[in-house]
C-alpha positions in Angstrom: 0.0 0.0 0.0 1.1 3.5 -0.6 0.0 6.5 1.4 -2.3 9.5 0.5 -2.1 13.0 1.7 -4.9 14.6 3.7 -5.5 17.7 1.6 -7.1 17.2 -1.8 -7.3 20.0 -4.3 -9.0 20.6 -7.6 -12.2 18.8 -8.8 -13.2 15.5 -10.4 -16.7 14.3 -11.4 -17.7 10.7 -11.1 -19.1 10.7 -14.6 -15.6 11.6 -15.9 -13.9 8.6 -14.3 -13.2 6.1 -17.0 -12.8 2.4 -16.8 -9.1 1.5 -17.1 -8.5 -2.1 -18.3 -5.4 -4.2 -18.2 -4.7 -7.8 -19.1 -6.1 -9.0 -15.7 -7.8 -6.0 -14.2 -10.4 -3.3 -14.6 -10.3 -0.1 -12.6 -13.6 1.7 -12.2 -15.4 4.2 -9.9 -16.8 2.7 -6.7 -20.5 2.2 -6.3 -22.7 2.0 -3.2 -23.2 -1.7 -3.7 -19.4 -2.2 -3.2 -19.5 -1.1 0.4 -19.7 -4.5 2.0 -16.9 -5.9 -0.1 -14.7 -2.9 0.5 -15.3 -3.1 4.2 -14.5 -6.8 4.3 -11.2 -6.3 2.5 -10.1 -3.1 4.3 -10.9 -4.3 7.8 -7.4 -5.6 8.3 -4.8 -3.9 10.5 -2.0 -4.8 8.0 -3.7 -2.6 5.5 -4.8 0.2 7.8 -1.3 0.6 9.3 0.2 1.4 5.9 -2.5 3.8 4.6 -2.9 7.2 6.1 -6.7 7.6 6.1 -8.1 4.1 6.7 -9.3 3.6 10.3 -9.2 0.3 12.1 -11.6 -1.4 12.6 -13.1 -0.5 9.2 -16.8 -1.1 8.9 -19.5 -0.8 6.3 -20.4 2.8 7.3 -16.8 3.7 6.7 -16.9 2.2 3.2 -20.2 4.0 2.5 -18.6 7.3 3.5 -15.6 6.6 1.3 -17.9 5.9 -1.7 -20.0 8.9 -1.1 -17.0 11.2 -1.2 -15.2 9.5 -4.1 -14.8 11.4 -7.3 -16.7 14.4 -6.1 -15.6 18.0 -5.9 -12.3 18.0 -3.9 -9.9 16.6 -6.4 -9.6 12.9 -5.7 -9.9 10.5 -8.6 -10.8 7.1 -7.0 -10.8 3.8 -8.7 -11.7 0.4 -7.4 -9.3 -2.3 -8.6 -11.2 -5.4 -9.8 -10.3 -8.7 -11.5 -11.9 -9.3 -14.9 -14.5 -11.4 -13.3 -15.5 -8.2 -11.3 -14.1 -9.4 -8.0 -13.0 -6.2 -6.2 -9.5 -6.5 -4.8 -8.6 -3.0 -3.7 -8.6 0.7 -4.5 -6.3 3.3 -6.1 -6.5 7.1 -5.9 -5.0 10.2 -7.5 -5.1 13.2 -5.1 -4.1 16.7 -5.9 -2.2 18.4 -3.1 -1.1 22.1 -3.1 2.6 22.5 -2.7 4.4 25.5 -1.2 5.7 26.4 -4.7 2.0 26.6 -5.8 2.5 23.8 -8.2 0.1 20.9 -8.1 1.4 17.4 -8.3 -1.0 14.5 -7.8 -0.4 12.0 -5.1 -0.8 8.4 -6.1 -1.9 5.8 -3.5 -3.4 2.4 -3.4 -4.2 -0.6 -1.2 -5.0 -4.3 -1.9 -6.8 -6.9 0.1 -4.4 -9.2 1.8 -5.5 -12.3 -0.2 -4.3 -10.5 -3.4 -0.8 -9.5 -2.2 2.2 -10.9 -4.1 0.5 -11.5 -7.4 1.7 -8.4 -9.3 -1.8 -6.8 -9.3 -0.6 -3.6 -7.6 2.1 -2.9 -10.3 -0.4 -3.7 -13.1 -3.0 -1.4 -11.7 -0.6 1.4 -11.1 0.7 1.2 -14.6 -2.8 1.9 -15.9 -3.5 4.7 -13.5 -0.1 6.3 -14.2 -0.7 6.2 -17.9 -4.1 7.8 -17.3 -2.6 10.6 -15.3 0.1 11.4 -17.8 -1.8 10.7 -21.0 -5.4 11.6 -20.4 -5.0 14.2 -17.6 -1.7 15.6 -19.0 0.0 15.8 -15.6 3.8 16.5 -15.6 4.7 14.5 -12.5 3.3 12.2 -9.8 4.3 11.6 -6.2 3.8 8.8 -3.7 4.8 7.6 -0.3 5.3 4.3 1.4 6.1 3.5 5.0 9.7 2.7 5.6 8.6 -0.6 7.1 6.7 -1.5 3.9 9.4 -2.7 1.4 6.9 -4.4 -0.8 5.1 -1.1 -1.6 8.5 0.5 -2.2 9.3 -2.2 -4.8 6.0 -1.6 -6.6 6.7 2.1 -6.9 10.2 1.4 -8.1 8.9 -1.0 -10.7 6.7 1.8 -12.0 9.7 4.1 -12.4 9.3 6.2 -9.3 12.5 7.6 -7.8 13.2 8.1 -4.1 13.3 11.7 -3.0 13.6 11.5 0.8 11.9 10.6 4.0 9.0 12.4 5.7 6.3 11.9 8.3 2.6 11.0 7.7 -0.2 10.8 10.2 -1.5 7.3 10.2 -5.1 7.2 11.4 -5.1 3.5 12.4 -2.2 3.9 14.8 -3.1 7.4 15.9 0.4 8.6 15.4 2.8 9.8 12.7 5.3 7.4 11.1 8.3 7.8 8.8 7.6 7.3 5.1 9.8 7.1 2.0 8.8 9.8 -0.6 8.9 9.1 -4.3 8.4 11.1 -7.5 7.8 10.1 -11.2 8.2 12.6 -14.1 6.2 12.2 -17.2 9.4 12.2 -19.3 10.9 9.3 -17.4 7.6 7.3 -17.7 7.6 8.0 -21.5 11.2 6.9 -21.8 10.7 3.7 -19.9 7.7 2.8 -22.0 9.7 3.6 -25.1 12.5 1.3 -24.0 10.0 -1.5 -23.5 10.2 -1.5 -19.7 6.7 -0.2 -19.3 3.7 -1.2 -21.5 0.2 0.0 -21.5 -1.9 -3.2 -21.5 -5.3 -1.7 -21.7 
């Protein structure tokens, strides 16, 4: 899992969120009927301790609140990650956060249900969302964070071309405390070059 900042900026509309398809996955906007599935997956401390805004325990009302706020005014583009048979396995978001330089660089974050760890789904999903951010939304860069105790998430980001930029602190809701995180950044030019060299391929 990667971490998301608390301060979204800009605006998205649910109707503008496309379905992103890969070889094994489909990313789509969450719907109210997904609440029970989301709650069942996210109600795991191993997930909550690595994602800034997920409480623990995580119940159906929490999932309903998440769905009600997704892809509304506020700047967060939210996708559910699902297998091609429509089994929901996690979620991915792009959040705009305002920097001190007045630039706006989206923050990429995700989480997967524990039964789906270690199967390459996170990397596959992020490839599609990154391509969407750079190609369809024309962003120049993306940023992301992962707890320093979460090497698996760091490897996912590195596989997607993200470069380490330093260490910071995030407030983690589930532990009611701040924790050190590794910060990463990916420039659109680097992503394009990696795709051109054959290291990254859009599979949708």
